[in-house]
N, CA, C and O atoms as a GROMACS GRO file, in nm:
protein
  660
    1MET      N    1  13.166   6.919   8.286
    1MET     CA    2  13.064   6.866   8.384
    1MET      C    3  13.080   6.895   8.539
    1MET      O    4  13.191   6.889   8.594
    2VAL      N    5  12.982   6.921   8.596
    2VAL     CA    6  12.970   7.020   8.704
    2VAL      C    7  12.941   6.924   8.869
    2VAL      O    8  12.853   6.838   8.864
    3LYS      N    9  12.994   6.939   8.966
    3LYS     CA   10  12.984   6.879   9.055
    3LYS      C   11  12.901   6.964   9.177
    3LYS      O   12  12.950   7.066   9.224
    4VAL      N   13  12.780   6.915   9.219
    4VAL     CA   14  12.698   7.020   9.329
    4VAL      C   15  12.668   6.909   9.442
    4VAL      O   16  12.633   6.793   9.423
    5ILE      N   17  12.688   6.962   9.540
    5ILE     CA   18  12.647   6.903   9.669
    5ILE      C   19  12.568   6.983   9.740
    5ILE      O   20  12.570   7.102   9.770
    6GLY      N   21  12.467   6.855   9.768
    6GLY     CA   22  12.357   6.947   9.873
    6GLY      C   23  12.359   6.903   9.996
    6GLY      O   24  12.390   6.786  10.019
    7ILE      N   25  12.327   6.992  10.093
    7ILE     CA   26  12.328   6.964  10.247
    7ILE      C   27  12.182   6.998  10.324
    7ILE      O   28  12.144   7.114  10.336
    8ASP      N   29  12.124   6.912  10.362
    8ASP     CA   30  12.001   6.907  10.445
    8ASP      C   31  12.056   6.906  10.593
    8ASP      O   32  12.096   6.804  10.650
    9PRO      N   33  12.053   7.034  10.646
    9PRO     CA   34  12.111   7.044  10.806
    9PRO      C   35  12.036   6.972  10.888
    9PRO      O   36  11.916   6.994  10.876
   10GLY      N   37  12.067   6.892  10.969
   10GLY     CA   38  12.033   6.843  11.098
   10GLY      C   39  12.112   6.825  11.238
   10GLY      O   40  12.226   6.780  11.224
   11LEU      N   41  12.074   6.852  11.359
   11LEU     CA   42  12.179   6.828  11.424
   11LEU      C   43  12.227   6.666  11.464
   11LEU      O   44  12.339   6.624  11.492
   12ALA      N   45  12.078   6.583  11.453
   12ALA     CA   46  12.112   6.444  11.490
   12ALA      C   47  12.171   6.381  11.363
   12ALA      O   48  12.255   6.292  11.380
   13GLU      N   49  12.133   6.419  11.226
   13GLU     CA   50  12.149   6.354  11.117
   13GLU      C   51  12.167   6.477  11.005
   13GLU      O   52  12.065   6.538  10.972
   14THR      N   53  12.270   6.507  10.956
   14THR     CA   54  12.309   6.607  10.853
   14THR      C   55  12.306   6.553  10.722
   14THR      O   56  12.420   6.516  10.694
   15GLY      N   57  12.206   6.525  10.606
   15GLY     CA   58  12.219   6.440  10.506
   15GLY      C   59  12.316   6.550  10.391
   15GLY      O   60  12.326   6.673  10.386
   16ILE      N   61  12.371   6.448  10.314
   16ILE     CA   62  12.462   6.501  10.196
   16ILE      C   63  12.440   6.439  10.114
   16ILE      O   64  12.423   6.318  10.127
   17GLY      N   65  12.433   6.502   9.995
   17GLY     CA   66  12.428   6.435   9.846
   17GLY      C   67  12.471   6.496   9.743
   17GLY      O   68  12.426   6.607   9.715
   18ILE      N   69  12.574   6.430   9.659
   18ILE     CA   70  12.650   6.493   9.533
   18ILE      C   71  12.595   6.422   9.411
   18ILE      O   72  12.564   6.304   9.394
   19VAL      N   73  12.592   6.555   9.313
   19VAL     CA   74  12.589   6.504   9.147
   19VAL      C   75  12.664   6.535   9.127
   19VAL      O   76  12.733   6.614   9.192
   20ASN      N   77  12.690   6.480   9.016
   20ASN     CA   78  12.792   6.523   8.886
   20ASN      C   79  12.706   6.499   8.747
   20ASN      O   80  12.645   6.397   8.716
   21GLY      N   81  12.717   6.626   8.670
   21GLY     CA   82  12.676   6.606   8.545
   21GLY      C   83  12.651   6.751   8.490
   21GLY      O   84  12.716   6.845   8.537
   22ARG      N   85  12.547   6.774   8.380
   22ARG     CA   86  12.514   6.890   8.325
   22ARG      C   87  12.381   6.914   8.303
   22ARG      O   88  12.307   6.831   8.250
   23GLY      N   89  12.346   7.022   8.339
   23GLY     CA   90  12.170   7.048   8.314
   23GLY      C   91  12.107   6.965   8.366
   23GLY      O   92  12.110   6.945   8.487
   24MET      N   93  12.037   6.899   8.285
   24MET     CA   94  11.909   6.759   8.331
   24MET      C   95  12.002   6.657   8.321
   24MET      O   96  11.947   6.560   8.372
   25GLN      N   97  12.136   6.617   8.274
   25GLN     CA   98  12.205   6.539   8.226
   25GLN      C   99  12.269   6.489   8.364
   25GLN      O  100  12.357   6.560   8.413
   26ILE      N  101  12.226   6.352   8.441
   26ILE     CA  102  12.330   6.308   8.569
   26ILE      C  103  12.398   6.208   8.536
   26ILE      O  104  12.343   6.104   8.499
   27ASP      N  105  12.561   6.222   8.546
   27ASP     CA  106  12.624   6.123   8.502
   27ASP      C  107  12.682   6.042   8.660
   27ASP      O  108  12.745   5.937   8.649
   28ALA      N  109  12.659   6.086   8.766
   28ALA     CA  110  12.682   6.008   8.875
   28ALA      C  111  12.642   6.087   9.008
   28ALA      O  112  12.638   6.209   9.018
   29PHE      N  113  12.616   6.010   9.089
   29PHE     CA  114  12.544   6.046   9.240
   29PHE      C  115  12.599   5.996   9.363
   29PHE      O  116  12.635   5.879   9.354
   30SER      N  117  12.618   6.052   9.483
   30SER     CA  118  12.648   5.953   9.577
   30SER      C  119  12.558   6.027   9.684
   30SER      O  120  12.491   6.126   9.654
   31TYR      N  121  12.560   5.966   9.830
   31TYR     CA  122  12.461   6.018   9.931
   31TYR      C  123  12.527   5.947  10.082
   31TYR      O  124  12.590   5.842  10.100
   32GLY      N  125  12.487   6.046  10.170
   32GLY     CA  126  12.487   5.960  10.304
   32GLY      C  127  12.452   6.086  10.392
   32GLY      O  128  12.403   6.192  10.355
   33CYS      N  129  12.501   6.038  10.548
   33CYS     CA  130  12.453   6.116  10.633
   33CYS      C  131  12.596   6.117  10.722
   33CYS      O  132  12.683   6.032  10.706
   34VAL      N  133  12.605   6.218  10.810
   34VAL     CA  134  12.691   6.286  10.922
   34VAL      C  135  12.576   6.263  11.038
   34VAL      O  136  12.474   6.332  11.045
   35ASN      N  137  12.609   6.153  11.128
   35ASN     CA  138  12.515   6.118  11.235
   35ASN      C  139  12.594   6.199  11.362
   35ASN      O  140  12.714   6.219  11.343
   36THR      N  141  12.556   6.232  11.445
   36THR     CA  142  12.536   6.268  11.615
   36THR      C  143  12.485   6.251  11.695
   36THR      O  144  12.364   6.271  11.693
   37ASP      N  145  12.557   6.196  11.830
   37ASP     CA  146  12.496   6.127  11.945
   37ASP      C  147  12.455   6.264  12.019
   37ASP      O  148  12.519   6.369  12.025
   38LYS      N  149  12.330   6.231  12.074
   38LYS     CA  150  12.287   6.333  12.159
   38LYS      C  151  12.323   6.310  12.299
   38LYS      O  152  12.280   6.368  12.399
   39ALA      N  153  12.409   6.216  12.289
   39ALA     CA  154  12.466   6.209  12.461
   39ALA      C  155  12.553   6.315  12.462
   39ALA      O  156  12.556   6.381  12.566
   40HIS      N  157  12.653   6.362  12.338
   40HIS     CA  158  12.728   6.422  12.359
   40HIS      C  159  12.683   6.595  12.344
   40HIS      O  160  12.579   6.625  12.286
   41SER      N  161  12.776   6.700  12.402
   41SER     CA  162  12.744   6.837  12.400
   41SER      C  163  12.718   6.903  12.269
   41SER      O  164  12.759   6.855  12.164
   42LEU      N  165  12.649   7.015  12.278
   42LEU     CA  166  12.636   7.053  12.119
   42LEU      C  167  12.756   7.107  12.029
   42LEU      O  168  12.771   7.091  11.908
   43PRO      N  169  12.850   7.185  12.130
   43PRO     CA  170  13.007   7.201  12.043
   43PRO      C  171  13.066   7.066  12.003
   43PRO      O  172  13.169   7.073  11.935
   44VAL      N  173  13.016   6.936  12.036
   44VAL     CA  174  13.109   6.823  12.000
   44VAL      C  175  13.044   6.796  11.871
   44VAL      O  176  13.107   6.772  11.769
   45ARG      N  177  12.889   6.802  11.880
   45ARG     CA  178  12.801   6.750  11.779
   45ARG      C  179  12.843   6.857  11.679
   45ARG      O  180  12.903   6.799  11.588
   46LEU      N  181  12.836   7.006  11.653
   46LEU     CA  182  12.885   7.068  11.574
   46LEU      C  183  13.007   7.041  11.516
   46LEU      O  184  13.021   7.047  11.393
   47HIS      N  185  13.103   7.010  11.596
   47HIS     CA  186  13.245   6.995  11.581
   47HIS      C  187  13.253   6.878  11.458
   47HIS      O  188  13.316   6.896  11.354
   48ARG      N  189  13.166   6.740  11.496
   48ARG     CA  190  13.162   6.642  11.423
   48ARG      C  191  13.078   6.670  11.286
   48ARG      O  192  13.108   6.586  11.202
   49ILE      N  193  12.993   6.752  11.243
   49ILE     CA  194  12.940   6.797  11.147
   49ILE      C  195  13.017   6.847  11.071
   49ILE      O  196  13.021   6.814  10.953
   50TYR      N  197  13.105   6.949  11.132
   50TYR     CA  198  13.179   7.018  11.035
   50TYR      C  199  13.299   6.968  10.978
   50TYR      O  200  13.344   6.983  10.865
   51SER      N  201  13.350   6.894  11.095
   51SER     CA  202  13.456   6.796  11.024
   51SER      C  203  13.463   6.700  10.907
   51SER      O  204  13.549   6.684  10.820
   52LYS      N  205  13.341   6.639  10.933
   52LYS     CA  206  13.307   6.522  10.821
   52LYS      C  207  13.271   6.618  10.713
   52LYS      O  208  13.320   6.583  10.606
   53LEU      N  209  13.198   6.736  10.706
   53LEU     CA  210  13.169   6.793  10.588
   53LEU      C  211  13.309   6.856  10.505
   53LEU      O  212  13.320   6.854  10.383
   54THR      N  213  13.407   6.909  10.596
   54THR     CA  214  13.526   6.946  10.566
   54THR      C  215  13.554   6.807  10.497
   54THR      O  216  13.564   6.821  10.375
   55GLN      N  217  13.570   6.678  10.538
   55GLN     CA  218  13.659   6.613  10.473
   55GLN      C  219  13.607   6.586  10.366
   55GLN      O  220  13.685   6.556  10.275
   56VAL      N  221  13.448   6.587  10.335
   56VAL     CA  222  13.416   6.524  10.211
   56VAL      C  223  13.434   6.681  10.098
   56VAL      O  224  13.454   6.665   9.978
   57LEU      N  225  13.426   6.775  10.138
   57LEU     CA  226  13.472   6.906  10.058
   57LEU      C  227  13.622   6.906  10.005
   57LEU      O  228  13.658   6.948   9.895
   58ASP      N  229  13.697   6.853  10.098
   58ASP     CA  230  13.817   6.839  10.058
   58ASP      C  231  13.843   6.698   9.941
   58ASP      O  232  13.925   6.700   9.850
   59GLU      N  233  13.772   6.609   9.966
   59GLU     CA  234  13.782   6.488   9.870
   59GLU      C  235  13.676   6.505   9.723
   59GLU      O  236  13.677   6.429   9.626
   60GLN      N  237  13.601   6.612   9.739
   60GLN     CA  238  13.500   6.606   9.645
   60GLN      C  239  13.528   6.727   9.532
   60GLN      O  240  13.517   6.724   9.409
   61ARG      N  241  13.572   6.848   9.632
   61ARG     CA  242  13.577   6.976   9.569
   61ARG      C  243  13.482   7.028   9.456
   61ARG      O  244  13.511   7.069   9.344
   62PRO      N  245  13.321   7.012   9.538
   62PRO     CA  246  13.211   7.053   9.448
   62PRO      C  247  13.230   7.186   9.384
   62PRO      O  248  13.312   7.265   9.432
   63ASP      N  249  13.147   7.223   9.258
   63ASP     CA  250  13.153   7.337   9.222
   63ASP      C  251  13.028   7.429   9.287
   63ASP      O  252  13.018   7.548   9.259
   64LEU      N  253  12.942   7.367   9.368
   64LEU     CA  254  12.852   7.453   9.376
   64LEU      C  255  12.786   7.363   9.506
   64LEU      O  256  12.762   7.244   9.488
   65MET      N  257  12.753   7.445   9.673
   65MET     CA  258  12.702   7.371   9.765
   65MET      C  259  12.552   7.452   9.770
   65MET      O  260  12.551   7.575   9.778
   66VAL      N  261  12.438   7.380   9.766
   66VAL     CA  262  12.281   7.397   9.786
   66VAL      C  263  12.254   7.344   9.943
   66VAL      O  264  12.258   7.229   9.984
   67VAL      N  265  12.227   7.462  10.012
   67VAL     CA  266  12.199   7.420  10.168
   67VAL      C  267  12.030   7.451  10.156
   67VAL      O  268  11.965   7.533  10.092
   68GLU      N  269  12.000   7.357  10.239
   68GLU     CA  270  11.833   7.396  10.264
   68GLU      C  271  11.813   7.505  10.360
   68GLU      O  272  11.864   7.502  10.472
   69ASP      N  273  11.743   7.597  10.320
   69ASP     CA  274  11.738   7.720  10.408
   69ASP      C  275  11.646   7.693  10.542
   69ASP      O  276  11.531   7.650  10.534
   70ILE      N  277  11.695   7.716  10.634
   70ILE     CA  278  11.659   7.713  10.768
   70ILE      C  279  11.511   7.744  10.775
   70ILE      O  280  11.455   7.824  10.700
   71PHE      N  281  11.452   7.676  10.872
   71PHE     CA  282  11.299   7.754  10.912
   71PHE      C  283  11.293   7.710  11.065
   71PHE      O  284  11.362   7.628  11.125
   72SER      N  285  11.190   7.790  11.107
   72SER     CA  286  11.153   7.752  11.269
   72SER      C  287  11.013   7.762  11.268
   72SER      O  288  10.937   7.846  11.220
   73LEU      N  289  10.990   7.628  11.352
   73LEU     CA  290  10.817   7.608  11.356
   73LEU      C  291  10.815   7.658  11.517
   73LEU      O  292  10.887   7.616  11.607
   74GLU      N  293  10.704   7.769  11.525
   74GLU     CA  294  10.697   7.832  11.632
   74GLU      C  295  10.654   7.737  11.737
   74GLU      O  296  10.673   7.777  11.852
   75ARG      N  297  10.593   7.607  11.723
   75ARG     CA  298  10.574   7.521  11.843
   75ARG      C  299  10.767   7.443  11.908
   75ARG      O  300  10.797   7.388  12.014
   76TYR      N  301  10.831   7.469  11.813
   76TYR     CA  302  10.964   7.423  11.860
   76TYR      C  303  11.091   7.496  11.828
   76TYR      O  304  11.188   7.452  11.767
   77PRO      N  305  11.071   7.642  11.890
   77PRO     CA  306  11.206   7.745  11.883
   77PRO      C  307  11.324   7.669  11.898
   77PRO      O  308  11.406   7.694  11.810
   78LYS      N  309  11.364   7.575  11.991
   78LYS     CA  310  11.444   7.541  12.047
   78LYS      C  311  11.540   7.474  11.894
   78LYS      O  312  11.654   7.487  11.849
   79SER      N  313  11.428   7.408  11.861
   79SER     CA  314  11.475   7.313  11.726
   79SER      C  315  11.539   7.413  11.620
   79SER      O  316  11.641   7.396  11.554
   80GLY      N  317  11.471   7.498  11.621
   80GLY     CA  318  11.505   7.628  11.514
   80GLY      C  319  11.625   7.670  11.541
   80GLY      O  320  11.707   7.658  11.450
   81LEU      N  321  11.664   7.719  11.649
   81LEU     CA  322  11.782   7.800  11.712
   81LEU      C  323  11.909   7.655  11.676
   81LEU      O  324  12.009   7.674  11.607
   82ALA      N  325  11.881   7.546  11.726
   82ALA     CA  326  11.987   7.434  11.703
   82ALA      C  327  12.004   7.432  11.534
   82ALA      O  328  12.120   7.428  11.493
   83LEU      N  329  11.906   7.435  11.444
   83LEU     CA  330  11.925   7.427  11.333
   83LEU      C  331  12.026   7.528  11.283
   83LEU      O  332  12.132   7.501  11.227
   84GLY      N  333  11.974   7.660  11.315
   84GLY     CA  334  12.060   7.754  11.271
   84GLY      C  335  12.198   7.748  11.291
   84GLY      O  336  12.273   7.792  11.204
   85LYS      N  337  12.247   7.692  11.406
   85LYS     CA  338  12.374   7.674  11.449
   85LYS      C  339  12.458   7.576  11.363
   85LYS      O  340  12.577   7.586  11.333
   86VAL      N  341  12.336   7.448  11.321
   86VAL     CA  342  12.429   7.343  11.232
   86VAL      C  343  12.428   7.449  11.106
   86VAL      O  344  12.542   7.477  11.069
   87THR      N  345  12.351   7.497  11.052
   87THR     CA  346  12.361   7.572  10.904
   87THR      C  347  12.475   7.658  10.926
   87THR      O  348  12.544   7.684  10.828
   88GLY      N  349  12.502   7.702  11.026
   88GLY     CA  350  12.620   7.812  11.041
   88GLY      C  351  12.769   7.748  11.023
   88GLY      O  352  12.865   7.812  10.980
   89VAL      N  353  12.776   7.611  11.064
   89VAL     CA  354  12.886   7.569  11.064
   89VAL      C  355  12.906   7.508  10.944
   89VAL      O  356  13.023   7.490  10.909
   90ILE      N  357  12.782   7.459  10.846
   90ILE     CA  358  12.787   7.427  10.722
   90ILE      C  359  12.824   7.529  10.621
   90ILE      O  360  12.899   7.500  10.527
   91LEU      N  361  12.772   7.653  10.639
   91LEU     CA  362  12.809   7.757  10.537
   91LEU      C  363  12.965   7.817  10.585
   91LEU      O  364  13.042   7.871  10.506
   92LEU      N  365  12.989   7.798  10.712
   92LEU     CA  366  13.130   7.817  10.728
   92LEU      C  367  13.229   7.764  10.673
   92LEU      O  368  13.325   7.826  10.627
   93ALA      N  369  13.210   7.597  10.675
   93ALA     CA  370  13.264   7.485  10.577
   93ALA      C  371  13.293   7.536  10.447
   93ALA      O  372  13.408   7.552  10.407
   94GLY      N  373  13.171   7.567  10.368
   94GLY     CA  374  13.140   7.571  10.254
   94GLY      C  375  13.239   7.717  10.188
   94GLY      O  376  13.298   7.720  10.080
   95HIS      N  377  13.231   7.829  10.294
   95HIS     CA  378  13.296   7.933  10.247
   95HIS      C  379  13.436   7.901  10.260
   95HIS      O  380  13.509   7.949  10.173
   96GLN      N  381  13.482   7.836  10.340
   96GLN     CA  382  13.636   7.864  10.384
   96GLN      C  383  13.716   7.700  10.260
   96GLN      O  384  13.826   7.643  10.258
   97HIS      N  385  13.613   7.688  10.194
   97HIS     CA  386  13.665   7.582  10.085
   97HIS      C  387  13.633   7.647   9.931
   97HIS      O  388  13.636   7.584   9.826
   98HIS      N  389  13.606   7.768   9.945
   98HIS     CA  390  13.575   7.862   9.828
   98HIS      C  391  13.455   7.819   9.729
   98HIS      O  392  13.455   7.840   9.608
   99THR      N  393  13.368   7.763   9.792
   99THR     CA  394  13.280   7.697   9.715
   99THR      C  395  13.155   7.798   9.748
   99THR      O  396  13.120   7.846   9.856
  100GLY      N  397  13.086   7.816   9.587
  100GLY     CA  398  12.974   7.899   9.577
  100GLY      C  399  12.847   7.813   9.663
  100GLY      O  400  12.819   7.693   9.664
  101ILE      N  401  12.790   7.920   9.727
  101ILE     CA  402  12.668   7.857   9.821
  101ILE      C  403  12.543   7.907   9.791
  101ILE      O  404  12.538   8.030   9.780
  102LEU      N  405  12.446   7.850   9.776
  102LEU     CA  406  12.323   7.859   9.744
  102LEU      C  407  12.211   7.818   9.846
  102LEU      O  408  12.200   7.698   9.869
  103GLU      N  409  12.145   7.888   9.897
  103GLU     CA  410  12.024   7.847  10.000
  103GLU      C  411  11.898   7.818   9.922
  103GLU      O  412  11.864   7.876   9.819
  104VAL      N  413  11.833   7.720   9.987
  104VAL     CA  414  11.707   7.712   9.905
  104VAL      C  415  11.591   7.655  10.012
  104VAL      O  416  11.608   7.552  10.076
  105PRO      N  417  11.494   7.721  10.019
  105PRO     CA  418  11.349   7.677  10.118
  105PRO      C  419  11.329   7.551  10.062
  105PRO      O  420  11.352   7.515   9.946
  106VAL      N  421  11.282   7.485  10.160
  106VAL     CA  422  11.201   7.344  10.153
  106VAL      C  423  11.103   7.333  10.021
  106VAL      O  424  11.088   7.252   9.930
  107ARG      N  425  11.057   7.432  10.053
  107ARG     CA  426  10.904   7.441   9.998
  107ARG      C  427  10.938   7.457   9.855
  107ARG      O  428  10.871   7.397   9.771
  108GLU      N  429  11.055   7.547   9.813
  108GLU     CA  430  11.104   7.551   9.666
  108GLU      C  431  11.126   7.439   9.585
  108GLU      O  432  11.083   7.408   9.474
  109ALA      N  433  11.229   7.365   9.691
  109ALA     CA  434  11.276   7.227   9.650
  109ALA      C  435  11.173   7.118   9.616
  109ALA      O  436  11.206   7.029   9.537
  110LYS      N  437  11.033   7.118   9.677
  110LYS     CA  438  10.941   7.008   9.662
  110LYS      C  439  10.898   7.064   9.536
  110LYS      O  440  10.906   7.003   9.429
  111LYS      N  441  10.851   7.184   9.550
  111LYS     CA  442  10.793   7.253   9.398
  111LYS      C  443  10.842   7.213   9.284
  111LYS      O  444  10.776   7.161   9.194
  112VAL      N  445  10.992   7.241   9.282
  112VAL     CA  446  11.078   7.247   9.158
  112VAL      C  447  11.063   7.047   9.155
  112VAL      O  448  11.053   6.984   9.049
  113LEU      N  449  11.065   7.006   9.242
  113LEU     CA  450  11.107   6.847   9.208
  113LEU      C  451  10.964   6.749   9.181
  113LEU      O  452  10.959   6.642   9.121
  114THR      N  453  10.858   6.823   9.245
  114THR     CA  454  10.733   6.756   9.251
  114THR      C  455  10.643   6.818   9.191
  114THR      O  456  10.553   6.749   9.144
  115GLY      N  457  10.640   6.937   9.177
  115GLY     CA  458  10.517   7.027   9.138
  115GLY      C  459  10.445   7.086   9.244
  115GLY      O  460  10.357   7.167   9.216
  116ASN      N  461  10.467   7.060   9.358
  116ASN     CA  462  10.386   7.088   9.471
  116ASN      C  463  10.460   7.145   9.599
  116ASN      O  464  10.519   7.065   9.671
  117GLY      N  465  10.459   7.252   9.624
  117GLY     CA  466  10.546   7.303   9.731
  117GLY      C  467  10.495   7.246   9.868
  117GLY      O  468  10.559   7.294   9.961
  118ASN      N  469  10.410   7.169   9.902
  118ASN     CA  470  10.352   7.111  10.008
  118ASN      C  471  10.350   6.977  10.033
  118ASN      O  472  10.306   6.920  10.133
  119ALA      N  473  10.422   6.911   9.893
  119ALA     CA  474  10.458   6.776   9.905
  119ALA      C  475  10.513   6.714  10.031
  119ALA      O  476  10.574   6.784  10.111
  120GLY      N  477  10.494   6.588  10.051
  120GLY     CA  478  10.567   6.509  10.183
  120GLY      C  479  10.685   6.478  10.120
  120GLY      O  480  10.735   6.486  10.008
  121LYS      N  481  10.715   6.435  10.242
  121LYS     CA  482  10.872   6.356  10.208
  121LYS      C  483  10.900   6.249  10.154
  121LYS      O  484  11.016   6.225  10.119
  122LYS      N  485  10.777   6.144  10.132
  122LYS     CA  486  10.788   6.069  10.053
  122LYS      C  487  10.775   6.086   9.919
  122LYS      O  488  10.844   6.025   9.837
  123GLN      N  489  10.671   6.183   9.884
  123GLN     CA  490  10.696   6.232   9.740
  123GLN      C  491  10.815   6.292   9.671
  123GLN      O  492  10.851   6.282   9.554
  124LEU      N  493  10.874   6.368   9.788
  124LEU     CA  494  10.979   6.430   9.741
  124LEU      C  495  11.104   6.305   9.720
  124LEU      O  496  11.184   6.328   9.630
  125GLU      N  497  11.117   6.213   9.778
  125GLU     CA  498  11.199   6.100   9.784
  125GLU      C  499  11.166   6.026   9.629
  125GLU      O  500  11.253   6.004   9.545
  126GLN      N  501  11.051   6.001   9.616
  126GLN     CA  502  11.010   5.948   9.499
  126GLN      C  503  11.059   6.013   9.377
  126GLN      O  504  11.127   5.944   9.301
  127ALA      N  505  11.033   6.142   9.343
  127ALA     CA  506  11.066   6.230   9.273
  127ALA      C  507  11.205   6.241   9.227
  127ALA      O  508  11.240   6.264   9.111
  128VAL      N  509  11.308   6.217   9.363
  128VAL     CA  510  11.441   6.225   9.351
  128VAL      C  511  11.494   6.098   9.279
  128VAL      O  512  11.571   6.106   9.184
  129ARG      N  513  11.442   5.965   9.336
  129ARG     CA  514  11.471   5.843   9.283
  129ARG      C  515  11.396   5.852   9.132
  129ARG      O  516  11.449   5.784   9.045
  130ARG      N  517  11.306   5.912   9.103
  130ARG     CA  518  11.284   5.926   8.959
  130ARG      C  519  11.422   5.942   8.860
  130ARG      O  520  11.490   5.869   8.788
  131GLN      N  521  11.418   6.108   8.911
  131GLN     CA  522  11.537   6.174   8.839
  131GLN      C  523  11.668   6.116   8.823
  131GLN      O  524  11.757   6.140   8.742
  132LEU      N  525  11.659   6.012   8.946
  132LEU     CA  526  11.819   5.877   8.924
  132LEU      C  527  11.819   5.775   8.868
  132LEU      O  528  11.911   5.696   8.846
  133ASN      N  529  11.689   5.771   8.835
  133ASN     CA  530  11.675   5.637   8.822
  133ASN      C  531  11.665   5.513   8.880
  133ASN      O  532  11.654   5.412   8.811
  134LEU      N  533  11.668   5.512   9.021
  134LEU     CA  534  11.660   5.400   9.101
  134LEU      C  535  11.544   5.369   9.139
  134LEU      O  536  11.441   5.437   9.148
  135LYS      N  537  11.575   5.207   9.174
  135LYS     CA  538  11.444   5.151   9.227
  135LYS      C  539  11.408   5.129   9.369
  135LYS      O  540  11.291   5.101   9.395
  136ASP      N  541  11.488   5.138   9.453
  136ASP     CA  542  11.512   5.107   9.593
  136ASP      C  543  11.482   5.243   9.630
  136ASP      O  544  11.508   5.332   9.549
  137PRO      N  545  11.420   5.275   9.760
  137PRO     CA  546  11.407   5.410   9.856
  137PRO      C  547  11.543   5.456   9.870
  137PRO      O  548  11.632   5.372   9.883
  138ILE      N  549  11.571   5.583   9.870
  138ILE     CA  550  11.688   5.652   9.920
  138ILE      C  551  11.656   5.657  10.079
  138ILE      O  552  11.566   5.725  10.126
  139ARG      N  553  11.731   5.587  10.143
  139ARG     CA  554  11.765   5.582  10.334
  139ARG      C  555  11.877   5.646  10.368
  139ARG      O  556  11.980   5.637  10.300
  140PRO      N  557  11.868   5.727  10.491
  140PRO     CA  558  11.773   5.816  10.553
  140PRO      C  559  11.706   5.902  10.451
  140PRO      O  560  11.744   5.925  10.336
  141ASP      N  561  11.598   5.946  10.515
  141ASP     CA  562  11.535   6.050  10.445
  141ASP      C  563  11.610   6.177  10.449
  141ASP      O  564  11.550   6.262  10.381
  142HIS      N  565  11.723   6.224  10.506
  142HIS     CA  566  11.806   6.359  10.507
  142HIS      C  567  11.888   6.310  10.373
  142HIS      O  568  11.894   6.392  10.281
  143ALA      N  569  11.939   6.207  10.358
  143ALA     CA  570  12.044   6.174  10.223
  143ALA      C  571  11.920   6.219  10.082
  143ALA      O  572  11.954   6.275   9.978
  144SER      N  573  11.785   6.177  10.114
  144SER     CA  574  11.700   6.173  10.023
  144SER      C  575  11.698   6.374   9.997
  144SER      O  576  11.716   6.432   9.890
  145ASP      N  577  11.682   6.411  10.079
  145ASP     CA  578  11.626   6.550  10.086
  145ASP      C  579  11.786   6.621  10.039
  145ASP      O  580  11.784   6.734   9.992
  146ALA      N  581  11.875   6.573  10.049
  146ALA     CA  582  12.011   6.653  10.048
  146ALA      C  583  12.032   6.614   9.899
  146ALA      O  584  12.079   6.708   9.835
  147LEU      N  585  12.012   6.513   9.835
  147LEU     CA  586  12.009   6.475   9.682
  147LEU      C  587  11.911   6.577   9.642
  147LEU      O  588  11.944   6.656   9.554
  148ALA      N  589  11.796   6.586   9.695
  148ALA     CA  590  11.692   6.704   9.593
  148ALA      C  591  11.762   6.812   9.578
  148ALA      O  592  11.794   6.860   9.470
  149LEU      N  593  11.800   6.868   9.723
  149LEU     CA  594  11.878   7.011   9.684
  149LEU      C  595  12.003   6.982   9.572
  149LEU      O  596  12.007   7.057   9.475
  150ALA      N  597  12.094   6.886   9.581
  150ALA     CA  598  12.213   6.898   9.489
  150ALA      C  599  12.153   6.870   9.351
  150ALA      O  600  12.232   6.895   9.260
  151LEU      N  601  12.016   6.819   9.307
  151LEU     CA  602  11.961   6.820   9.189
  151LEU      C  603  11.930   6.964   9.134
  151LEU      O  604  11.959   7.000   9.020
  152ILE      N  605  11.871   7.037   9.225
  152ILE     CA  606  11.816   7.160   9.204
  152ILE      C  607  11.962   7.259   9.170
  152ILE      O  608  11.960   7.351   9.088
  153GLY      N  609  12.059   7.230   9.233
  153GLY     CA  610  12.162   7.311   9.188
  153GLY      C  611  12.233   7.303   9.073
  153GLY      O  612  12.283   7.397   9.011
  154LEU      N  613  12.237   7.128   9.033
  154LEU     CA  614  12.246   7.122   8.928
  154LEU      C  615  12.167   7.158   8.812
  154LEU      O  616  12.208   7.153   8.696
  155TYR      N  617  12.086   7.184   8.839
  155TYR     CA  618  11.965   7.204   8.738
  155TYR      C  619  12.003   7.399   8.708
  155TYR      O  620  12.012   7.459   8.602
  156ARG      N  621  12.015   7.444   8.833
  156ARG     CA  622  12.042   7.578   8.791
  156ARG      C  623  12.167   7.660   8.776
  156ARG      O  624  12.188   7.781   8.778
  157TYR      N  625  12.258   7.534   8.757
  157TYR     CA  626  12.408   7.576   8.771
  157TYR      C  627  12.430   7.678   8.705
  157TYR      O  628  12.482   7.756   8.785
  158ASP      N  629  12.422   7.726   8.606
  158ASP     CA  630  12.442   7.833   8.548
  158ASP      C  631  12.405   7.961   8.575
  158ASP      O  632  12.479   8.059   8.566
  159THR      N  633  12.286   7.961   8.609
  159THR     CA  634  12.246   8.079   8.677
  159THR      C  635  12.308   8.110   8.808
  159THR      O  636  12.357   8.219   8.839
  160ALA      N  637  12.301   7.995   8.891
  160ALA     CA  638  12.364   8.033   9.026
  160ALA      C  639  12.472   8.073   9.052
  160ALA      O  640  12.498   8.145   9.148
  161ALA      N  641  12.578   8.020   8.941
  161ALA     CA  642  12.716   8.024   8.914
  161ALA      C  643  12.736   8.204   8.876
  161ALA      O  644  12.823   8.266   8.938
  162THR      N  645  12.648   8.277   8.773
  162THR     CA  646  12.653   8.362   8.750
  162THR      C  647  12.574   8.485   8.790
  162THR      O  648  12.580   8.592   8.731
  163GLY      N  649  12.501   8.459   8.895
  163GLY     CA  650  12.407   8.546   8.952
  163GLY      C  651  12.301   8.551   9.071
  163GLY      O  652  12.244   8.643   9.129
  164ARG      N  653  12.300   8.425   9.082
  164ARG     CA  654  12.198   8.386   9.209
  164ARG      C  655  12.064   8.416   9.167
  164ARG      O  656  11.985   8.463   9.248
  165ARG      N  657  12.025   8.391   9.032
  165ARG     CA  658  11.866   8.385   8.990
  165ARG      C  659  11.846   8.548   8.943
  165ARG      O  660  11.738   8.588   8.902
   0.00000   0.00000   0.00000
């Protein structure tokens, strides 16, 4: 059995999804978020994300970590910079735990799970729910996105572990 952790980076809310299984067979899953308070300084918020993720990595010991590849919107350059800092602490935590890391662009994740790289958040969440045989919506959205990334890692595990596609 393989354990994959998916991470959807965000400064206010970093999604974490974990799936256990092999290939297309999912045996177990869990999900949640690390929330930070905007009243705190950036270093404090990054430390919280890093600390919580380190705790999850210590407890779960995943075989692979799949992180959403960051992007920046021209209209919001500061958001892209903050997202890069969050992703940096996530990648550091994964490396320190000797976990294989795969970065996947959000459009690729949407394409794999919905067939449409431009799918909306709701479509992606519904696709994840179908894969996990869940009736109720997965909330918050960042957790659903993280599960999507974990599912892709599970489906691609043999390829990702041996040569990154």
